[in-house]
N, C-alpha and C positions, 0 to 999 in steps of 0.2 A: 504494500500500500504506500503510494507516494504521498507527500504532504498535500499535494493538490487534490488527490482523491479523498484524503482525510478532511480537507477543508470543504469539499463538495458534500461529503457525508454530513458534516455539521450544518451546512446550509439547508440540506434536505430535511434534517431533523427539526431545525428551527421552524421551517415552513410548515411542517406537519403539526408541530405544537401550536402554531398560530391558527392553522385551519381547524384544529380540534377545540379551539377556544381556551386552551390551557395557558397561553400567554397572549398578551395583546400589545404588540410592539412592531414597528417596521423592521423587517428582516433585511440585513445587508446582502449584497450580491456575493460577497466573499467573506470568509472568516479566516483571520490570520492564525496560523499555528506556528509555534517556534520551539526550538530546542530549549528545555529547562536548563538553567545554569547548573543545577545539581542533578546529575544523571540518575540518582536514586529516586528521583521524582517521576521517572518515566522517559519515554522516547520523545514525546511531543506534549506541548501545553498550549492552552488558549485562555485568554482573559475575556472571552465574549460575554460571559455572565456578568462581569463587572461593567461592561459597556452597556448591556441591555437590561440588566436587572432592575435598576431604579426607574428606567424609562417605562418598564412594564409594570411599575408599582409593586415590585416584589423585592424581598431581600436577595441580594446577589447569590448567596449560598443556596437559597431555595430554588432560584432560577437554574443554578448550576446543577442541582440534583436532578431536575427534570431532564436536562440535556444529557447528563451522565447516564441516567437509567436507560435512555434510548440508544446512546452511543455504545454502551456495553453489549448491545445485541448485534452490532455490526460485525460481519465476518472479518476476521483478522485482528480484531481488538481483543487483547488479552485482559486488560484491567483498566478501569477508569476511577480515579480518585479526585476528591475535592480538597483543596488546600487553602489555608488562609481565609481571606474574605470572599473567595469564590473562584479561584483559579482551578481549571480543569486539567488534570494531568492524565496523559494517555499512554498506556503501554501496549505495544503491538506484540503479537506472537511472532516467533522467529521467522516463520514462513512468510507472513505478511510483510515484515520488514525487509526480508531478503528479496522479495519480488521486485524491489526497486532496481536491483542490479540488472535484471533482464530488461526491464522497461527502458533503462538508460541506453543500453547497447542497441536495442531495437529503434530507439528514437534517433540515435546517432548525432549528427551535427545540429539537429533541431532541439536537442535537450537543453533546456535553459531558456529557450524562447518563450514568450508569453504575450498575452494580448492586453496588458494593462493600459497601454497607451494607443490602442487601436482607435482610429478616427482623428488623431492629432496630425496635423500637417505643418511641418516646421521648416523654416529656412534658418540655417545656422551658419553664421559668418565667423570665420576665425583665421588667424595668421595675418592675412591682408598686408603683407610687407610691401613697402614702396619698391617699385621696379627700377630702383636706381643703384642697387648693390646686392650682394649675396645675402642669403638668410644667415642670421647670426644667433648668438645665444639668447638674445631677448625674444626671439620668435620660437625657440625650441620647445618651451614648456606647453604653450597652447597648441603647437602642432601635434604633440603627443596626446595631450588631454582632450583637445577638440576632436580628434579623430576617434578616440576611445568613447567619448560621449555620443558621437554619431552612431557608433556601433551598438552601444547598449540601448540607445533610443530605438533603433531599428529592430533590435532583438526583442523589444517590448511592444512591437506593433506599430510604432509611429512611422509616418512617412516623412523622411528627412532629406532635405537637399543641402549638401555641404557646399558653401560658397566662399570664394576668395574675391575680395573687393580690391581691384587694382587701382591704386592711386596714381593714375597716369595723366592727371590734369594739373595745371598750376606751374609756377615758376621753377619748382624743383626739377621738372623735366627739362627745362631750358638750361638750368645749371648743369644737369647731368650731360646734356648734349655738348655744352661748351667745354666741359671737362674732357670729353672724348676728342673734341676738335683740337684742343691744345695738345693732347698727347699724340694725336694723328700727325701733327706738324712739329713734333719734337719740342714743344714748349712746356714749361711747368704748368701744373694745374692752377687755375686762378684762385685768388683768395676767396674762401667760402665754397670752393668747388669740392668735388669728391676725390679723396686721395685713394691710394692703394693700387697695387699692380693690376687688379682686375680691369681698371679703366684702360690701361695700356693694352691688355689682352683684347678688350672690346675694340679698341682702335685698330689693332693689328688684324683682327678678324674682318672688320669692315673694309680695311684697305685691301685685303686679299680678295674678298668676294665682290667688292664694289670700288675698284681703283679710281673710278671717275670722281668719287666724292672728294678726293684730295685736291682736285683742281678747282673746287667751288669756293666762292668767297665765304667768309664767315656767315654773313647774313643768309646766303642760299644754303649753306651746309647745315645750319642748326636744325631746321625741321627734318631734314633727311637723316642726320645723325640721331636725332631724337627718336625717330621711328625704328631705325636699324638697331640702335643701342637698346631700346625697349624690348624688341623682339628677342635679341640675344640674351638679355638679362632675365626675361621671363622664362626662356627655355632653361636657363641655369637654375632658376628657382624651382621650376616644375620637376627637373631631374633630381634636385636635392630632396624635395618632398617625396618623390617616388622612392628614392633610396631609403627614406625614413619610414616608408610604408603608409604615406598619407596621400589621399587622392581627393579631388574635388569634383563635384558634378557640374559646377558653373564657375567660370572666371568672369567676373563682371567688371567692365571697364568704366571708371568714373567719367572718362572723356565723353562717353556716349550720352551721359546725362546733359552735358553742355551742348553737344552737337545736335541732339534731338529736340531741344527746347523743353526738356523735362523740368529743368529748374524753374523757368518762367511759369510753366504750367502748375508746378507745385505751389508757387507763391499765390497764384490766383485761386487755386483750390482751397488753400488755407484761409485766404481772404474771404472766400464765400462762407467759410465756417465762422467768420467773425473774429478771427484772432490776429489778423495782420493790420498794421497801422503804419502811416508815413510820418516821419519826423526828421527835421534837419536834412532833408533831401534823401534820406535813406529809407529803406523798407525794413520793417521790424516784425518779428513774431512775438506776441505777448505771452511768453512762456512762464512768466511769474504767476499767471492765472492757474498754472498747473504745478506749482511748487518749485519752479526753478529759481535760482537766487537772483537772476536778473533777466530782463528781456534780451532777445538775441537779434542782431542785425542779419538780414538775409541778403539784401542788395545794398552795397555801399553807395554813398552819394555820387561816386564816379561811375555808377552803373555796373560795377564788377560784383558778381555773386561771391559770397563768403563760403568757407568750408561748411558752415552750418547749413547753408542753403542746399548744398549738395547732399548733406546728411538727410535733410528733409525730403528731397526729391528721391533719394535712394530708398528711404523708408516707404514712401508712397508707391514706388516701383515694385517693391516686394509685395505690398498689399495688392497691387493691380495684377501681379502674377499669380495670385491665389494662395498666398501663405498667410493664414490667420495668425500663426505664431511665428515670431521673429526673435531669434537668439543672437546676441552679440557677445563674443568672448574677447575681452579686452585686457590689456596689460595693467600692471600695478600703478602706472602713472596716468591712468585714464579715469580715475574716480569722478572727476569733474564732468565726464560725459553722461553719467547715469541720469542726472536730473534733466539735462537738456534733451536726451533721447526719449525719455519717458514723456516729456512735455510735447515733443513732436507727435508721439503716438496719441496722446490725449487731444491735441489740437486737430488731429486727423479724424477724430470721432471714435477712436479705439479705446479699449480698456487697458490702461498701462499695467494693470496687475495681471493681465492674461495675454494680451497681444504682443507684448515685448518683454524680453527677459535679458538681463545684462549680468554676465558673470565676470568678476575681476580676479585675475590670477596674480599671485605674489611672485616676487623675483626668485630666480634660481642662480646659483653659481656653481662652478666646477673647480675643485681644488687642483691647482697646478696647470690649469688650462692656459695656453699661450695665445697671444694676439696673432691673428692671421697675417702671414707675410703677404698674401694676395690682397687682403682688404685693408691692411695697414693698421687700423685702430680698433678692430673688433675681433671677437672670437667667432669664427664661422661654424655654422651647423655641420657643414660637410667635414670639417676637421674633427669635430666631436664624434661624428659617425665613424670616421676612419680610425680614430683613437680608441673609442670605447665599444663600438659596435651598435647597430641600431637596436637590437633586442635589449641589451643592458641599459642603454640610455633611455629608451622608451619606458621600460618597466620601472626604472628608478624614479622617473617623473610621475608615473601613473599610480604608484602605490601610496602617494602622499596627497592629502587634500589640496586643492588648488589655492585655497586661501591661506596656506601655510608656506612661509619662505622655506627654501630647500637648498642645501649645499650637497652636491653630488661628490662622493668619494671614489675617485677612479681606482685606487688601490683595491678597495673592497669589490668593485664591479669586475675586476680582472681575476679575482680569486676563484679557484675551482673548489669551493668549500661551502659548507652549510651556512656560513655567515653571510654569504652572498645570496640574497633572496631570489634573484632570477635564476641563478645556477641551481638552487635548491628545488625550485619548481620544475625547471627543464630537466633536471636529473631524475625527478620522480617520473616524468613522462617517458624519458629514455629507458629508465629501469623497468617500467611497466611493459614497454614494447619488447625489451630483451626477455622479460619473463614470459611473454606470449610466444616469442620465438623458441625459447627453451621448452615450453609446454608442447608446442607443435612437434619438436624433435623427439619428445618422449611419448608421443601419441595421445596427448591430452587435447581434446577439442571441446566445442560447445554443444555436442550432441545430447548432453544430459544436463538438466537443471533442476535441482531440488533445493528450493530456498530454505527449507527447514534445517538444512545442514550448516547454514551460516550462523553458528552459535557462539563463536569466540568473541570475547569482549571487544577485541580490536576490529572485528568485522562489524559489530554494531556501531562503533564509533565512525568507521569509514562510511558505512551506509548512511548514517545520519548527516555527515558532512556532504555527501553526494546529494542527498535529498533536499538540502537547503539551497542548492545552487539556483534553481529558478526564481525563488523569492529574493535572493541576493541580487540577481540581475535586474529584477523588477524594481527593487529598492534603489539600485545604482542609477537606473534610468530616471526614476521619479525625482531623485535628489540631485541628479547630474554629477554623481560622484563615482567615477570608475574605480577609484581606489578600493571601494568595497569589494569589487570583483577580485582585485589583486590580493587583498588580505584574505579573502575566503579561499582562493585556490592555494594560498600558502597553508591554510588549515587543512585543505584536502591533501596536499602533498605530505604534510606531517602525519596525518592519519594513515595515508598509504604506506609511508616508510615504516610506521609502527606495525601495521598489518603484515607487510612483507617480511618483517623480522620474526613475526610470531606464527604465521600460517604458510604451509607449503602448498604450492600449486601442482608441483610434480611429485610422484611417489619417491620414497627413499630407495636408493639402490635399484634392484631389479623387481621391487614390489609392483603389483598390478595397479593399473589405473582404476580408481574408485570414483563413484559419483561426486564425492566431496571435492576431488581435484577438478573435475569438469565444471562444477558449480563455482569454485573459486576462480576459475579462468573467466567466467562471466563477470565476477566482481572486479577482477583485475582490469578487464577491458572496459568496464563501466568507469573505473577511476581514470583510465587512459582518456576516455571520451570527455569527461568533465574537465580534466586539466587542459586538454586540447581546445575545448570550447571556450574555456576561460581565457587562455592565452590568445585565442583568436579574437576575442572581444577587445583585447588590449593591443592588438596588432603585433604580437610577439610570436615567434615561431615555436613549434612544438617538435623538437628534434627526435629522430628515431634512435640515434646513438649519440653517446658523448664519451 
């Protein structure tokens, strides 16, 4: 019996009690079951009686007793106890608990997926680095966390579009182009320009593919170099992201907002809502109406739109593309954006508590990381990947909450020891695959399954950890916290290592294969599947051998 099946049984019992008139209360669609902190209290527990008892006008223990009496009749339930003010503790018989192993193997890659967010359509923007240089350490954390959040949201039924906003408008692009122009002609980069060897690399690549550019005047060359440099730099960014296991469904160009008239249109749309006013020759959005600390200029007195105007046009564009929910993943220096973005949503007639969500990630650092020789004054993501490996870097970032600062320890990540969390988990997966290969060599297969034979305490612990995985994924999606998945598969790996040390999958010596060996192979492969599924949600590989 899986936790989901147990939850469904509780819902069925509650509905039956309501139909019989024994309780009068609105029954929830799902009932949460959890592992009790003290294993002596049973396999699973629920506090549903505490939630519904008083609403039903009953003492919670009295309500719990009604549920317990019916639950005890369910096949696979060995014992039901009531503890404290109304907690219901549930013990399954060995066969019912062990059935989970087979269910997981049969579910395969789909085990852990759930429908808790079905119906949600989300546009999630993250990374969005300027196309004027390589990705660096400041972009690394949200690249890893953002991609993992996308994965857990999709695993929980949400329809998610991952989006990268390309800031390819404004003076920064002309500065970028002029930097390339100067390097193209053997001149030093201008004051305020972009330093680093990558600018020379871009200039050399353009000179090779488009030699005619070198003969253009500065005025004529800037727009050409702006476009060629942009294309080359975005290709570099996309390759680095791919090497990090991060992909986007959409790369959205800011310049299209300016070229299409979307910014002017957004101003008029917000004016129609009654929130735009003119003052001192400029056009303003009255964001203070919605809690912002000051009103924001959209169009300057000289007729030039502000970055804020582009933000508003971009928000409305997402809305027009059919995304009710819009998520923004921003860096630690972007706290000031929260109020103004929520004000845009409210001014557009949306609910800022539902239609827009802004996550702020704290800074990360890497001990011993060196500034990039290519980029000159930054630590490049590509260098971190080459140094630490994508798996180790991603996992180290994803196992810590986004709102906590983090310092990555390279020496730890390079250790092939249990102190290294990513090694510990990947080794559990590799060990389980090796165990399966050894079982096959000894003639142990999955032709027999008898769940009642999984009686060792370590088997109970492992099954319990495996059973919690779907609810952990759902919780990670709801809270936007992929570190919950990481920490849980660490617990699964720990339970697996303990079980592996205590229980044999293969017979001793020349002894015959018995049903317990076949059944344990099912449990071994169930652990393999959960670890692989968990690592997959984090964008980390599950190695066959180590």
